[in-house]
C-alpha beads as a LAMMPS data file, in Angstrom:
LAMMPS data file: protein, C-alpha beads

112 atoms
111 bonds

1 atom types
1 bond types

-500.0 500.0 xlo xhi
-500.0 500.0 ylo yhi
-500.0 500.0 zlo zhi

Masses

1 110.0

Atoms # bond

1 1 1 -53.154 109.029 33.498
2 1 1 -52.674 112.220 35.401
3 1 1 -53.757 112.412 38.670
4 1 1 -55.915 115.765 37.730
5 1 1 -57.530 113.818 35.061
6 1 1 -58.488 110.829 37.197
7 1 1 -60.049 113.029 39.932
8 1 1 -62.008 114.568 37.026
9 1 1 -63.005 110.875 35.466
10 1 1 -63.570 109.571 39.500
11 1 1 -65.867 112.895 40.455
12 1 1 -67.971 112.503 37.390
13 1 1 -68.414 108.783 37.988
14 1 1 -69.052 108.954 41.544
15 1 1 -70.357 112.591 41.951
16 1 1 -67.989 113.928 44.501
17 1 1 -64.396 114.003 44.977
18 1 1 -62.226 110.942 46.463
19 1 1 -62.024 112.252 50.533
20 1 1 -66.082 112.337 49.904
21 1 1 -65.970 108.684 48.997
22 1 1 -63.926 107.521 51.398
23 1 1 -65.739 109.953 54.256
24 1 1 -69.116 107.798 52.814
25 1 1 -67.542 104.601 52.574
26 1 1 -65.768 104.859 56.376
27 1 1 -69.414 106.548 57.749
28 1 1 -71.166 103.332 56.363
29 1 1 -68.712 101.340 58.337
30 1 1 -68.892 103.394 61.508
31 1 1 -72.765 102.565 60.947
32 1 1 -72.569 98.864 60.932
33 1 1 -70.325 98.990 64.284
34 1 1 -72.867 101.120 65.850
35 1 1 -75.788 99.225 65.072
36 1 1 -74.099 95.843 65.590
37 1 1 -71.492 95.930 68.143
38 1 1 -70.492 97.163 71.565
39 1 1 -67.502 98.380 70.167
40 1 1 -67.053 102.312 71.835
41 1 1 -68.200 105.188 68.966
42 1 1 -63.798 105.845 69.415
43 1 1 -63.490 102.551 68.426
44 1 1 -65.799 102.341 65.880
45 1 1 -64.329 105.727 64.305
46 1 1 -60.879 104.345 64.586
47 1 1 -61.368 100.742 63.112
48 1 1 -63.218 102.785 60.300
49 1 1 -60.267 104.394 59.295
50 1 1 -61.168 108.394 60.757
51 1 1 -57.642 109.409 62.346
52 1 1 -59.471 112.566 63.912
53 1 1 -62.302 112.408 66.095
54 1 1 -63.022 116.017 65.207
55 1 1 -63.393 115.115 61.494
56 1 1 -65.234 112.343 61.947
57 1 1 -67.790 114.326 64.308
58 1 1 -68.300 117.027 61.296
59 1 1 -68.858 114.263 58.706
60 1 1 -71.122 112.535 60.658
61 1 1 -73.141 115.817 61.847
62 1 1 -73.286 116.912 58.276
63 1 1 -74.565 113.242 57.070
64 1 1 -77.261 112.069 59.322
65 1 1 -78.059 115.554 61.565
66 1 1 -77.552 113.804 64.904
67 1 1 -74.690 112.417 67.188
68 1 1 -73.748 109.335 66.849
69 1 1 -74.319 108.128 70.383
70 1 1 -78.156 109.574 69.291
71 1 1 -77.866 107.269 65.807
72 1 1 -76.794 103.973 67.982
73 1 1 -79.753 104.800 70.160
74 1 1 -82.125 104.900 67.209
75 1 1 -80.528 102.369 65.216
76 1 1 -78.871 99.533 67.622
77 1 1 -80.321 95.778 66.578
78 1 1 -83.089 95.276 68.413
79 1 1 -83.389 91.385 69.901
80 1 1 -85.468 89.371 67.612
81 1 1 -89.046 89.507 67.277
82 1 1 -88.601 93.388 68.066
83 1 1 -88.205 96.454 65.386
84 1 1 -86.353 99.375 64.951
85 1 1 -86.981 102.945 64.092
86 1 1 -87.053 103.031 60.179
87 1 1 -85.005 105.997 58.668
88 1 1 -87.918 107.780 57.964
89 1 1 -89.326 107.485 61.293
90 1 1 -86.088 108.847 62.939
91 1 1 -87.109 112.229 62.474
92 1 1 -90.415 111.804 64.064
93 1 1 -88.935 110.500 66.657
94 1 1 -86.504 113.072 67.294
95 1 1 -89.065 115.944 66.575
96 1 1 -91.668 113.995 68.966
97 1 1 -88.702 113.897 71.763
98 1 1 -87.454 117.441 71.170
99 1 1 -91.419 119.079 71.310
100 1 1 -91.682 116.661 74.537
101 1 1 -89.232 118.720 76.192
102 1 1 -90.368 122.134 74.881
103 1 1 -93.453 121.269 76.506
104 1 1 -92.019 120.535 79.840
105 1 1 -90.206 123.606 79.499
106 1 1 -93.377 125.866 78.756
107 1 1 -94.890 124.008 81.955
108 1 1 -92.099 124.994 83.986
109 1 1 -91.282 121.301 84.252
110 1 1 -87.532 120.146 83.937
111 1 1 -86.978 118.543 80.678
112 1 1 -85.189 114.602 80.954

Bonds

1 1 1 2
2 1 2 3
3 1 3 4
4 1 4 5
5 1 5 6
6 1 6 7
7 1 7 8
8 1 8 9
9 1 9 10
10 1 10 11
11 1 11 12
12 1 12 13
13 1 13 14
14 1 14 15
15 1 15 16
16 1 16 17
17 1 17 18
18 1 18 19
19 1 19 20
20 1 20 21
21 1 21 22
22 1 22 23
23 1 23 24
24 1 24 25
25 1 25 26
26 1 26 27
27 1 27 28
28 1 28 29
29 1 29 30
30 1 30 31
31 1 31 32
32 1 32 33
33 1 33 34
34 1 34 35
35 1 35 36
36 1 36 37
37 1 37 38
38 1 38 39
39 1 39 40
40 1 40 41
41 1 41 42
42 1 42 43
43 1 43 44
44 1 44 45
45 1 45 46
46 1 46 47
47 1 47 48
48 1 48 49
49 1 49 50
50 1 50 51
51 1 51 52
52 1 52 53
53 1 53 54
54 1 54 55
55 1 55 56
56 1 56 57
57 1 57 58
58 1 58 59
59 1 59 60
60 1 60 61
61 1 61 62
62 1 62 63
63 1 63 64
64 1 64 65
65 1 65 66
66 1 66 67
67 1 67 68
68 1 68 69
69 1 69 70
70 1 70 71
71 1 71 72
72 1 72 73
73 1 73 74
74 1 74 75
75 1 75 76
76 1 76 77
77 1 77 78
78 1 78 79
79 1 79 80
80 1 80 81
81 1 81 82
82 1 82 83
83 1 83 84
84 1 84 85
85 1 85 86
86 1 86 87
87 1 87 88
88 1 88 89
89 1 89 90
90 1 90 91
91 1 91 92
92 1 92 93
93 1 93 94
94 1 94 95
95 1 95 96
96 1 96 97
97 1 97 98
98 1 98 99
99 1 99 100
100 1 100 101
101 1 101 102
102 1 102 103
103 1 103 104
104 1 104 105
105 1 105 106
106 1 106 107
107 1 107 108
108 1 108 109
109 1 109 110
110 1 110 111
111 1 111 112
């Protein structure tokens, strides 16, 4: 099979190109590491196979619309008996935090 033909079959099957698919797999692994380990963000993206911090930051931001640090803070595994914020609730938490910061600015208070 020719490389172009293989690329076409891959794209039709997975609805993305190979690099997009590979980045998705890498991001899934980074997210697991951020939720369940104390590895630094740099260690996590390097262990997932990203060779460039710039590429990692770009694809992470495109997919999650937040930084890896924000993602870790919102999704880190809680001690047993506690609950983490659901993916649907993440946007609500971010909106609430953002609106509180804006309100503080409107009141003349410094934001956190």
